[in-house]
C-alpha positions, -999 to 999 in steps of 0.1 A, spaced: 369 -602 180 404 -620 173 405 -653 196 428 -683 196 466 -691 199 474 -683 163 453 -652 156 471 -626 138 475 -593 154 493 -559 145 527 -564 157 535 -525 157 532 -505 187 506 -487 195 508 -447 179 509 -431 212 538 -407 219 525 -382 246 554 -360 262 539 -366 294 547 -390 321 530 -408 351 490 -400 357 489 -375 330 500 -401 302 477 -424 317 449 -400 312 462 -391 274 460 -433 271 425 -437 281 411 -408 261 427 -419 226 421 -458 233 396 -464 264 356 -463 259 336 -464 287 322 -500 288 286 -493 304 266 -468 324 271 -433 322 290 -424 290 288 -459 274 307 -461 244 323 -429 246 360 -420 251 369 -424 289 380 -390 302 392 -392 340 382 -369 368 408 -351 388 401 -372 418 407 -407 397 438 -392 385 448 -387 418 443 -423 428 462 -434 397 490 -408 405 494 -421 439 508 -450 422 525 -439 388 538 -408 404 555 -420 431 594 -419 433 601 -445 442 569 -465 427 550 -478 457 550 -517 462 515 -519 475 485 -492 471 453 -491 488 422 -475 477 392 -475 498 361 -463 480 322 -465 485 303 -488 458 293 -472 426 327 -452 421 337 -471 389 369 -486 410 367 -516 389 364 -498 355 395 -473 368 420 -503 376 408 -523 346 420 -493 325 449 -491 343 459 -529 339 454 -521 302 480 -493 303 506 -517 319 496 -542 295 501 -518 262 528 -498 274 543 -512 308 578 -532 305 587 -557 283 568 -588 294 544 -570 316 520 -593 335 487 -578 352 469 -602 373 434 -598 388 421 -616 421 396 -613 443 375 -634 470 364 -656 443 368 -660 407 334 -643 396 344 -612 416 377 -610 397 360 -618 366 342 -580 369 376 -563 364 388 -587 338 355 -588 317 355 -550 322 391 -547 306 382 -573 278 351 -553 271 374 -521 266 398 -539 241 366 -553 222 355 -514 218 392 -500 209 400 -506 170 437 -501 179 437 -524 209 418 -551 195 443 -552 164 470 -557 189 457 -583 216 445 -613 214 415 -622 236 406 -652 253 379 -663 277 404 -654 311 433 -638 298 443 -609 272 479 -614 256 498 -592 234 525 -613 218 549 -590 201 557 -577 240 552 -610 258 525 -592 280 495 -607 297 464 -600 317 450 -630 334 418 -634 357 431 -659 386 412 -681 407 411 -673 445 426 -703 460 460 -693 474 478 -722 459 466 -714 423 484 -679 428 520 -694 439 551 -684 416 533 -652 400 560 -627 387 535 -596 380 538 -561 372 505 -550 387 481 -570 405 447 -562 413 430 -574 448 394 -565 442 373 -562 472 399 -566 497 378 -559 526 365 -592 523 392 -613 504 411 -638 524 440 -630 537 460 -660 522 451 -650 490 465 -613 496 497 -623 514 506 -650 483 504 -620 460 519 -597 479 549 -620 488 554 -627 448 569 -591 448 607 -589 442 614 -602 411 608 -568 390 626 -537 395 591 -521 397 556 -540 405 528 -528 423 500 -545 442 469 -522 443 440 -535 469 408 -517 462 371 -521 483 351 -511 508 352 -518 546 342 -553 552 318 -565 580 343 -574 605 360 -536 608 389 -549 629 401 -583 610 404 -575 573 430 -568 545 420 -531 538 415 -522 574 452 -534 580 467 -517 554 445 -483 564 459 -486 600 496 -494 589 494 -463 565 480 -439 592 509 -453 618 536 -454 596 536 -424 573 571 -423 565 570 -462 546 569 -452 509 562 -483 499 529 -483 508 506 -454 497 471 -454 509 440 -433 495 404 -432 509 369 -416 502 347 -420 534 329 -404 561 343 -427 585 346 -397 610 308 -393 609 294 -422 622 271 -401 642 257 -384 617 225 -399 601 226 -419 571 213 -395 547 235 -368 560 244 -348 527 277 -338 538 285 -376 545 271 -384 508 297 -360 492 326 -366 515 325 -404 508 312 -404 469 334 -384 446 312 -397 418 282 -383 434 260 -361 411 283 -374 381 278 -409 371 263 -419 409 230 -409 405 216 -394 438 181 -414 435 197 -447 436 213 -436 469 180 -426 484 165 -456 469 187 -476 493 184 -462 525 174 -483 554 150 -500 563 151 -511 524 190 -521 535 205 -528 567 222 -496 584 254 -510 590 255 -526 553 244 -491 537 271 -476 559 298 -498 549 290 -496 514 280 -463 507 294 -443 534 328 -464 536 325 -463 574 338 -490 599 308 -499 615 292 -531 633 256 -522 639 242 -549 667 269 -575 654 257 -573 622 221 -582 632 197 -597 607 169 -569 609 169 -534 617 158 -526 656 120 -528 662 113 -546 626 105 -582 642 83 -567 671 64 -548 648 51 -578 630 37 -595 660 -1 -605 658 2 -622 694 -22 -652 676 -10 -686 665 -20 -706 635 -56 -719 639 -58 -754 632 -69 -770 600 -52 -741 582 -29 -748 551 9 -749 564 44 -760 558 65 -775 586 102 -766 588 126 -786 610 162 -776 619 178 -805 636 207 -812 655 224 -844 671 235 -832 707 252 -799 714 229 -775 693 190 -769 694 164 -785 678 135 -764 663 100 -770 645 84 -739 629 49 -737 612 37 -714 585 8 -707 567 8 -710 529 0 -674 521 17 -643 499 23 -629 533 25 -660 557 20 -661 594 44 -680 616 45 -697 653 69 -719 673 58 -758 673 85 -768 696 120 -763 707 143 -790 721 177 -776 738 205 -791 757 205 -788 792 233 -767 808 265 -788 814 247 -819 802 271 -836 781 253 -867 776 223 -850 761 207 -862 730 182 -847 706 149 -873 713 146 -881 676 115 -904 682 98 -875 702 106 -849 673 92 -874 648 57 -879 668 57 -843 672 55 -839 633 31 -864 628 10 -844 655 15 -815 632 -3 -833 606 -33 -843 625 -38 -805 637 -31 -786 603 -35 -796 568 4 -799 560 15 -788 524 51 -796 530 77 -808 557 107 -790 549 141 -796 565 181 -798 556 186 -838 553 221 -836 569 221 -861 598 182 -863 598 180 -885 565 166 -913 583 140 -893 601 130 -877 567 130 -913 551 109 -927 579 83 -900 573 81 -901 535 75 -937 543 43 -931 560 32 -909 530 40 -874 546 48 -845 521 85 -844 530 107 -817 509 144 -817 515 159 -781 516 198 -786 512 214 -755 526 235 -750 494 247 -712 489 226 -703 463 193 -715 479 202 -696 511 213 -666 495 179 -665 477 161 -673 507 174 -651 530 173 -621 508 136 -629 505 129 -633 539 146 -600 548 127 -580 520 91 -595 533 100 -587 569 113 -549 563 83 -546 540 55 -561 563 48 -589 541 47 -615 572 35 -619 608 41 -639 637 28 -650 667 50 -628 689 64 -663 707 94 -651 727 118 -682 715 115 -672 678 119 -634 689 152 -645 705 165 -669 678 157 -640 652 176 -612 672 207 -637 676 210 -641 640 235 -621 620 245 -623 582 278 -639 571 286 -629 539 317 -647 520 324 -663 486 298 -687 488 271 -662 491 247 -645 522 234 -668 548 223 -663 586 248 -672 610 254 -674 646 274 -644 663 299 -668 676 307 -705 673 310 -707 708 285 -736 723 271 -710 746 262 -685 720 227 -679 711 208 -702 695 193 -693 659 177 -724 646 141 -708 648 155 -685 625 171 -710 600 138 -726 602 121 -693 593 144 -691 563 131 -724 550 92 -721 559 88 -687 546 105 -697 510 83 -728 507 52 -709 521 54 -681 496 63 -704 466 33 -730 474 9 -699 473 18 -691 438 13 -727 426 -21 -730 408 -24 -768 408 -39 -787 433 -16 -787 463 -7 -822 481 -19 -822 516 -18 -843 546 -37 -843 573 -50 -877 595 -68 -883 627 
């Protein structure tokens, strides 16, 4: 692989002189120079299906060429591979000084399309001879052309002059990122922004949904083209409806394998998530509830945690407006949970403050009642309490709410609950907090959140305790060494 600013490259043009234009020319280009980088057909010449040529034709065959294109397809249809090849087509055969840019909700996501394009170059001798390959850009010096992976921050996208811009996962990309990119157009006679993705969690407030709505309301506007494969008109059909699968997934039975679709059916994934990702349906399903309906109730035993049991205690604390909660969970591969206590602000009492001393004493009482392996909490605003308890030789463990930690812990909890690998006492307060929790997915990862930021929104603090307690209890259960516990009379 040639790399570096002074790497020698072949200055001659590609040996490519087809008599066709537009999408047909692109199809010939992929057959001759592009090799599928992974998955079905890996390392073989890329031959486009008719539906893929139709997508590309919506841009390349337009007269005039559209300024914006929206493509909505489910996951697993090879969207990233297709736009990566289209970007290389512009890089190698577009206008002089062609500029291809890729952006997404974060740099990692944008790197998926760019990484695919880079691998295509590495697999093609003709392209590799003519392209300088860098970590985050491809350059054709003889044409002054470039293919660049960009950071997601809008300020980093100012001042661009692209011929093709690719916005990946437009259903969740920030509006600021999209607007900075689309407003960069106008310096070239031809330039196109291609927004690809699946519906976002909010069906009424995302870039992809807005493009779809505008295209439907303004079919006369030739500056925008819209293509979609979805079963959005059949949201009343069951998730395993064969008709919906075939309608939304043009690659089904080709390079999208049916057994993988079957393996992901609810309750192994949430129904709303499956419908958005695999059927391209704009749905909300109980406001994005954390667990499928009935799952939590089925895990109830009606019993608490017996005294003397080896446990972890989880604290989710606040200062004034929110709720403070304590939860106990047994140390086991399939733990059992119960509520210790909850402190809530009385209605309309703006003077309320969490009784910190009472919370601390309740934790000490827990250590008298059970064999406590860990007292786990996010140290935010409760550092003084954790330090005080640790000074008393209690087993305090901090659980900072970093995106990576919360994403892993939330995923593990969901898997355990839907597969029956945990139980609980049936406490109605815990049930209410779990029912109020929704999943939030953004550039930082996945985590539990409230359905609303209003001070009157239903509380989820016990659910937050559950995420921490489950993570630590199951991890402790795998330890072979003698566990440090604390119990005193």
